[in-house]
Structure formats: C-alpha cells, structure tokens
A tleap script that builds the chain and sets N, CA, C and O, in Angstrom:
source leaprc.protein.ff14SB
mol = sequence {
  NMET LEU ARG THR ASP VAL LEU ALA ARG LEU
  LEU VAL GLU ARG LEU HIE SER LEU GLY PRO
  MET PRO GLU SER ALA ALA VAL ASP VAL ILE
  ASP MET ARG ALA PRO GLY ARG GLY HIE GLU
  THR VAL ARG TRP ALA GLN HIE ARG GLY LEU
  ILE ARG ARG ILE ALA GLY THR ASP ASP GLU
  PRO MET LEU GLU ALA ALA GLY ALA PRO ARG
  SER LEU ALA CSER
}
set mol.1.N position { 220.464 237.340 -35.531 }
set mol.1.CA position { 219.819 238.090 -34.359 }
set mol.1.C position { 218.824 236.801 -33.515 }
set mol.1.O position { 218.036 235.945 -33.918 }
set mol.2.N position { 219.450 237.282 -31.905 }
set mol.2.CA position { 218.700 236.108 -31.244 }
set mol.2.C position { 217.239 236.605 -31.012 }
set mol.2.O position { 217.098 237.827 -31.058 }
set mol.3.N position { 216.188 235.887 -30.781 }
set mol.3.CA position { 215.535 236.390 -30.226 }
set mol.3.C position { 215.421 236.847 -28.758 }
set mol.3.O position { 216.394 236.401 -28.150 }
set mol.4.N position { 214.742 237.450 -28.081 }
set mol.4.CA position { 214.310 237.926 -26.847 }
set mol.4.C position { 214.655 237.402 -26.469 }
set mol.4.O position { 215.764 237.581 -25.964 }
set mol.5.N position { 213.776 235.946 -26.368 }
set mol.5.CA position { 213.490 234.643 -24.705 }
set mol.5.C position { 214.376 234.150 -24.835 }
set mol.5.O position { 214.864 233.984 -23.717 }
set mol.6.N position { 215.237 233.589 -25.877 }
set mol.6.CA position { 216.165 232.763 -26.065 }
set mol.6.C position { 217.676 233.534 -25.283 }
set mol.6.O position { 218.655 232.845 -24.995 }
set mol.7.N position { 217.611 235.126 -25.019 }
set mol.7.CA position { 218.915 235.086 -24.959 }
set mol.7.C position { 218.340 235.803 -23.038 }
set mol.7.O position { 219.176 236.032 -22.164 }
set mol.8.N position { 216.158 236.093 -22.757 }
set mol.8.CA position { 216.449 235.978 -21.735 }
set mol.8.C position { 216.672 234.455 -20.476 }
set mol.8.O position { 216.760 234.339 -19.253 }
set mol.9.N position { 216.681 233.751 -21.386 }
set mol.9.CA position { 217.321 232.079 -21.178 }
set mol.9.C position { 218.162 231.732 -20.685 }
set mol.9.O position { 218.230 231.151 -19.602 }
set mol.10.N position { 219.250 232.130 -21.643 }
set mol.10.CA position { 220.610 232.233 -21.330 }
set mol.10.C position { 220.696 232.781 -20.019 }
set mol.10.O position { 220.622 232.030 -19.047 }
set mol.11.N position { 220.878 234.282 -19.857 }
set mol.11.CA position { 220.399 234.622 -18.741 }
set mol.11.C position { 220.233 234.388 -17.226 }
set mol.11.O position { 220.800 234.553 -16.145 }
set mol.12.N position { 219.047 233.875 -17.833 }
set mol.12.CA position { 218.091 232.790 -16.602 }
set mol.12.C position { 219.627 231.573 -16.417 }
set mol.12.O position { 219.751 231.187 -15.254 }
set mol.13.N position { 220.609 231.053 -17.329 }
set mol.13.CA position { 221.084 229.917 -17.295 }
set mol.13.C position { 222.358 230.303 -16.415 }
set mol.13.O position { 222.829 229.644 -15.488 }
set mol.14.N position { 222.992 232.022 -17.125 }
set mol.14.CA position { 223.940 232.314 -15.736 }
set mol.14.C position { 224.079 232.557 -14.734 }
set mol.14.O position { 225.078 232.410 -14.029 }
set mol.15.N position { 222.492 233.225 -14.359 }
set mol.15.CA position { 222.197 233.232 -12.671 }
set mol.15.C position { 222.456 232.026 -12.017 }
set mol.15.O position { 223.129 231.829 -11.005 }
set mol.16.N position { 221.630 230.978 -12.958 }
set mol.16.CA position { 221.694 229.659 -12.006 }
set mol.16.C position { 223.028 229.209 -11.685 }
set mol.16.O position { 223.429 228.992 -10.541 }
set mol.17.N position { 223.588 229.101 -12.574 }
set mol.17.CA position { 224.856 228.418 -12.479 }
set mol.17.C position { 226.195 229.463 -11.577 }
set mol.17.O position { 227.078 229.046 -10.827 }
set mol.18.N position { 225.934 230.757 -11.963 }
set mol.18.CA position { 226.614 231.612 -11.425 }
set mol.18.C position { 226.659 232.263 -10.000 }
set mol.18.O position { 227.542 232.341 -9.146 }
set mol.19.N position { 224.944 232.842 -10.101 }
set mol.19.CA position { 224.518 233.157 -8.990 }
set mol.19.C position { 224.032 234.192 -9.253 }
set mol.19.O position { 223.653 234.575 -10.359 }
set mol.20.N position { 223.986 234.981 -7.812 }
set mol.20.CA position { 223.249 236.383 -8.041 }
set mol.20.C position { 224.424 237.389 -8.779 }
set mol.20.O position { 225.589 237.108 -8.498 }
set mol.21.N position { 224.199 238.519 -9.687 }
set mol.21.CA position { 225.071 239.384 -10.296 }
set mol.21.C position { 224.632 240.909 -10.732 }
set mol.21.O position { 223.897 241.017 -11.713 }
set mol.22.N position { 225.073 242.131 -10.010 }
set mol.22.CA position { 224.772 243.328 -10.462 }
set mol.22.C position { 224.059 243.679 -11.473 }
set mol.22.O position { 224.664 243.333 -12.487 }
set mol.23.N position { 222.809 244.332 -11.800 }
set mol.23.CA position { 222.264 244.370 -12.805 }
set mol.23.C position { 222.765 244.915 -14.163 }
set mol.23.O position { 222.538 244.574 -15.324 }
set mol.24.N position { 223.590 245.962 -13.564 }
set mol.24.CA position { 224.346 246.277 -15.307 }
set mol.24.C position { 225.096 245.720 -15.759 }
set mol.24.O position { 225.399 246.077 -16.897 }
set mol.25.N position { 226.095 244.120 -14.951 }
set mol.25.CA position { 226.671 243.353 -15.819 }
set mol.25.C position { 225.547 242.269 -16.279 }
set mol.25.O position { 225.569 241.735 -17.388 }
set mol.26.N position { 224.978 242.121 -15.705 }
set mol.26.CA position { 223.675 241.315 -16.430 }
set mol.26.C position { 223.319 241.881 -17.468 }
set mol.26.O position { 222.913 241.073 -18.304 }
set mol.27.N position { 223.286 243.119 -17.847 }
set mol.27.CA position { 223.229 244.072 -19.588 }
set mol.27.C position { 223.830 244.032 -20.142 }
set mol.27.O position { 223.537 243.721 -21.296 }
set mol.28.N position { 225.503 244.383 -19.696 }
set mol.28.CA position { 226.494 243.901 -20.098 }
set mol.28.C position { 226.861 243.025 -21.283 }
set mol.28.O position { 227.136 243.284 -22.455 }
set mol.29.N position { 226.733 241.411 -20.278 }
set mol.29.CA position { 226.216 239.910 -20.990 }
set mol.29.C position { 226.073 239.334 -22.124 }
set mol.29.O position { 226.465 238.409 -22.835 }
set mol.30.N position { 224.886 240.815 -21.990 }
set mol.30.CA position { 223.540 240.167 -23.102 }
set mol.30.C position { 223.749 241.113 -24.158 }
set mol.30.O position { 223.242 241.032 -25.277 }
set mol.31.N position { 224.453 241.937 -23.787 }
set mol.31.CA position { 224.570 243.169 -25.459 }
set mol.31.C position { 225.777 242.395 -25.565 }
set mol.31.O position { 226.325 243.359 -25.032 }
set mol.32.N position { 226.725 241.573 -25.741 }
set mol.32.CA position { 227.366 241.224 -26.002 }
set mol.32.C position { 227.594 240.167 -26.518 }
set mol.32.O position { 228.682 239.737 -26.900 }
set mol.33.N position { 226.356 239.576 -26.569 }
set mol.33.CA position { 225.997 238.212 -27.802 }
set mol.33.C position { 225.039 239.552 -28.403 }
set mol.33.O position { 225.580 239.850 -29.468 }
set mol.34.N position { 224.036 240.336 -28.211 }
set mol.34.CA position { 223.452 241.099 -28.829 }
set mol.34.C position { 223.491 242.253 -28.757 }
set mol.34.O position { 222.704 242.554 -27.859 }
set mol.35.N position { 223.912 243.082 -29.139 }
set mol.35.CA position { 224.391 244.630 -28.564 }
set mol.35.C position { 222.758 245.618 -29.457 }
set mol.35.O position { 222.231 245.764 -30.560 }
set mol.36.N position { 222.607 246.025 -28.041 }
set mol.36.CA position { 221.832 247.044 -27.156 }
set mol.36.C position { 220.173 246.343 -27.089 }
set mol.36.O position { 219.152 247.006 -27.266 }
set mol.37.N position { 220.210 245.028 -26.825 }
set mol.37.CA position { 219.399 244.600 -26.106 }
set mol.37.C position { 219.218 243.859 -24.701 }
set mol.37.O position { 218.369 243.141 -24.173 }
set mol.38.N position { 220.471 244.414 -24.367 }
set mol.38.CA position { 220.495 244.273 -22.561 }
set mol.38.C position { 219.112 244.661 -21.711 }
set mol.38.O position { 218.192 243.852 -21.590 }
set mol.39.N position { 219.084 245.865 -21.198 }
set mol.39.CA position { 218.297 246.351 -21.082 }
set mol.39.C position { 216.221 245.765 -21.563 }
set mol.39.O position { 215.369 245.416 -20.746 }
set mol.40.N position { 216.088 245.862 -22.857 }
set mol.40.CA position { 215.049 244.936 -23.389 }
set mol.40.C position { 214.955 243.726 -22.747 }
set mol.40.O position { 214.030 243.798 -21.938 }
set mol.41.N position { 215.455 242.701 -22.731 }
set mol.41.CA position { 215.941 241.693 -22.192 }
set mol.41.C position { 215.484 241.219 -20.564 }
set mol.41.O position { 214.862 240.399 -19.888 }
set mol.42.N position { 216.350 242.470 -20.553 }
set mol.42.CA position { 216.190 242.559 -18.416 }
set mol.42.C position { 214.348 242.126 -17.960 }
set mol.42.O position { 213.585 241.276 -17.502 }
set mol.43.N position { 214.506 243.646 -18.595 }
set mol.43.CA position { 213.334 243.884 -18.363 }
set mol.43.C position { 211.987 243.103 -19.005 }
set mol.43.O position { 210.884 243.410 -18.552 }
set mol.44.N position { 212.071 242.306 -19.838 }
set mol.44.CA position { 210.998 240.382 -20.471 }
set mol.44.C position { 211.515 239.896 -18.809 }
set mol.44.O position { 211.160 239.788 -17.635 }
set mol.45.N position { 212.072 239.807 -19.295 }
set mol.45.CA position { 212.827 238.275 -18.225 }
set mol.45.C position { 211.730 238.458 -16.705 }
set mol.45.O position { 210.890 237.563 -16.604 }
set mol.46.N position { 211.723 239.640 -15.484 }
set mol.46.CA position { 211.505 240.232 -15.223 }
set mol.46.C position { 210.131 240.230 -15.455 }
set mol.46.O position { 209.371 239.582 -14.734 }
set mol.47.N position { 209.650 241.068 -16.638 }
set mol.47.CA position { 207.806 240.560 -16.373 }
set mol.47.C position { 206.907 239.463 -16.500 }
set mol.47.O position { 205.686 239.464 -16.349 }
set mol.48.N position { 207.987 238.142 -16.922 }
set mol.48.CA position { 207.398 237.151 -16.986 }
set mol.48.C position { 208.273 236.259 -16.104 }
set mol.48.O position { 208.798 235.190 -16.415 }
set mol.49.N position { 208.335 237.069 -14.669 }
set mol.49.CA position { 208.831 236.049 -13.882 }
set mol.49.C position { 209.882 235.665 -13.370 }
set mol.49.O position { 210.213 235.770 -12.189 }
set mol.50.N position { 210.829 234.902 -14.794 }
set mol.50.CA position { 212.354 235.096 -14.809 }
set mol.50.C position { 213.448 235.164 -14.075 }
set mol.50.O position { 214.050 234.137 -13.763 }
set mol.51.N position { 213.748 236.058 -13.799 }
set mol.51.CA position { 214.407 237.251 -12.850 }
set mol.51.C position { 213.996 237.446 -11.835 }
set mol.51.O position { 212.786 237.231 -11.765 }
set mol.52.N position { 214.384 237.724 -11.084 }
set mol.52.CA position { 214.290 239.228 -9.700 }
set mol.52.C position { 214.625 239.307 -9.188 }
set mol.52.O position { 215.299 238.536 -8.504 }
set mol.53.N position { 214.270 240.933 -9.099 }
set mol.53.CA position { 216.135 241.898 -8.411 }
set mol.53.C position { 215.535 242.092 -6.531 }
set mol.53.O position { 214.571 242.415 -5.836 }
set mol.54.N position { 216.627 241.723 -6.498 }
set mol.54.CA position { 217.102 241.628 -4.178 }
set mol.54.C position { 218.128 242.072 -4.367 }
set mol.54.O position { 218.858 241.912 -5.345 }
set mol.55.N position { 218.293 242.689 -3.431 }
set mol.55.CA position { 219.038 244.313 -2.532 }
set mol.55.C position { 220.446 243.418 -2.832 }
set mol.55.O position { 220.648 242.205 -2.787 }
set mol.56.N position { 221.271 244.487 -3.136 }
set mol.56.CA position { 222.393 244.430 -3.332 }
set mol.56.C position { 223.317 244.836 -2.470 }
set mol.56.O position { 222.870 245.128 -1.361 }
set mol.57.N position { 224.994 245.002 -2.692 }
set mol.57.CA position { 225.458 245.958 -1.216 }
set mol.57.C position { 225.928 246.744 -1.266 }
set mol.57.O position { 226.719 247.057 -0.377 }
set mol.58.N position { 225.602 247.864 -2.844 }
set mol.58.CA position { 226.519 249.014 -3.278 }
set mol.58.C position { 224.354 249.225 -3.383 }
set mol.58.O position { 223.509 248.419 -2.994 }
set mol.59.N position { 224.160 250.526 -4.012 }
set mol.59.CA position { 222.259 251.219 -4.252 }
set mol.59.C position { 222.785 249.660 -5.512 }
set mol.59.O position { 222.184 248.666 -5.103 }
set mol.60.N position { 223.455 249.385 -6.480 }
set mol.60.CA position { 222.558 249.094 -7.701 }
set mol.60.C position { 222.115 247.289 -7.678 }
set mol.60.O position { 222.808 246.289 -7.867 }
set mol.61.N position { 220.753 247.456 -7.379 }
set mol.61.CA position { 220.331 246.087 -8.189 }
set mol.61.C position { 221.476 244.682 -8.107 }
set mol.61.O position { 222.617 244.482 -8.523 }
set mol.62.N position { 220.642 244.030 -7.472 }
set mol.62.CA position { 221.320 242.355 -8.123 }
set mol.62.C position { 219.768 241.745 -8.840 }
set mol.62.O position { 218.608 242.001 -8.519 }
set mol.63.N position { 220.272 240.932 -9.826 }
set mol.63.CA position { 219.246 240.267 -10.056 }
set mol.63.C position { 219.387 238.379 -9.952 }
set mol.63.O position { 220.352 237.869 -10.522 }
set mol.64.N position { 218.772 237.820 -9.496 }
set mol.64.CA position { 218.905 236.507 -9.397 }
set mol.64.C position { 217.364 235.539 -10.072 }
set mol.64.O position { 216.158 235.776 -10.012 }
set mol.65.N position { 217.923 234.763 -10.495 }
set mol.65.CA position { 217.057 233.616 -11.586 }
set mol.65.C position { 216.033 233.384 -10.405 }
set mol.65.O position { 216.272 233.433 -9.198 }
set mol.66.N position { 215.042 233.167 -10.931 }
set mol.66.CA position { 213.263 233.176 -9.816 }
set mol.66.C position { 212.848 232.600 -9.171 }
set mol.66.O position { 212.037 232.890 -8.292 }
set mol.67.N position { 213.600 230.966 -9.618 }
set mol.67.CA position { 214.072 229.748 -9.125 }
set mol.67.C position { 215.253 229.033 -8.127 }
set mol.67.O position { 215.652 227.876 -7.994 }
set mol.68.N position { 215.470 229.849 -7.733 }
set mol.68.CA position { 217.011 230.326 -6.661 }
set mol.68.C position { 216.532 230.054 -5.693 }
set mol.68.O position { 215.354 230.378 -5.543 }
set mol.69.N position { 217.218 229.356 -4.640 }
set mol.69.CA position { 217.271 229.672 -3.235 }
set mol.69.C position { 217.674 230.714 -2.693 }
set mol.69.O position { 218.738 231.223 -3.045 }
set mol.70.N position { 216.775 231.333 -1.565 }
set mol.70.CA position { 217.648 232.829 -1.212 }
set mol.70.C position { 218.333 232.511 -0.378 }
set mol.70.O position { 218.771 233.383 0.373 }
set mol.71.N position { 218.644 231.320 -0.212 }
set mol.71.CA position { 220.222 231.458 1.426 }
set mol.71.C position { 220.169 229.123 1.340 }
set mol.71.O position { 219.388 228.225 1.026 }
set mol.72.N position { 221.025 229.235 1.658 }
set mol.72.CA position { 221.661 227.859 1.803 }
set mol.72.C position { 220.669 227.331 2.489 }
set mol.72.O position { 220.195 226.268 2.088 }
set mol.73.N position { 220.082 228.041 3.813 }
set mol.73.CA position { 218.986 226.563 4.818 }
set mol.73.C position { 217.536 226.620 3.862 }
set mol.73.O position { 216.518 226.073 4.285 }
set mol.74.N position { 217.561 227.494 2.246 }
set mol.74.CA position { 215.958 226.782 1.489 }
set mol.74.C position { 215.676 225.734 0.863 }
set mol.74.O position { 214.522 225.532 0.484 }
savepdb mol mol.pdb
quit
C-alpha cells in the first residue's frame, strides 16, 4: 500500500507536468493507484501546502501545485 505522502508527491508531480486539473480528476487518478485514498490524499496535500484550490471554469474547483506560477507573466 502506498503511503499518503508518496501519493501526494505523485499528485504534485502530475500537477507540475500537466497543469491544473479538476479536483474530481485528481481524486480519480489517486484512486487508480490506491483505491479509496483519493480524498484523503488531496486533503493531506492541501493541509501541508503542496497543492491549492483555484477557481475553475465550472462550479468544480481546480487543483494546482502550490509552487506553480499563476500565469505566464509570473
């Protein structure tokens, strides 16, 4: 079983490489590697400041890596 911190690190790497993604997609990606651990991992990563929620185009929040620039001009 993968540890929560390892799952969070994998999520952060994915967000760095692909950019922001809907929170539900992030949970699904984690659940593929460790079933039932998606929400726990997202909460853990947010609590430790690894990822943050940003406004999405729909009602669903998006997640991005905390160190990611907010725009190309950043």
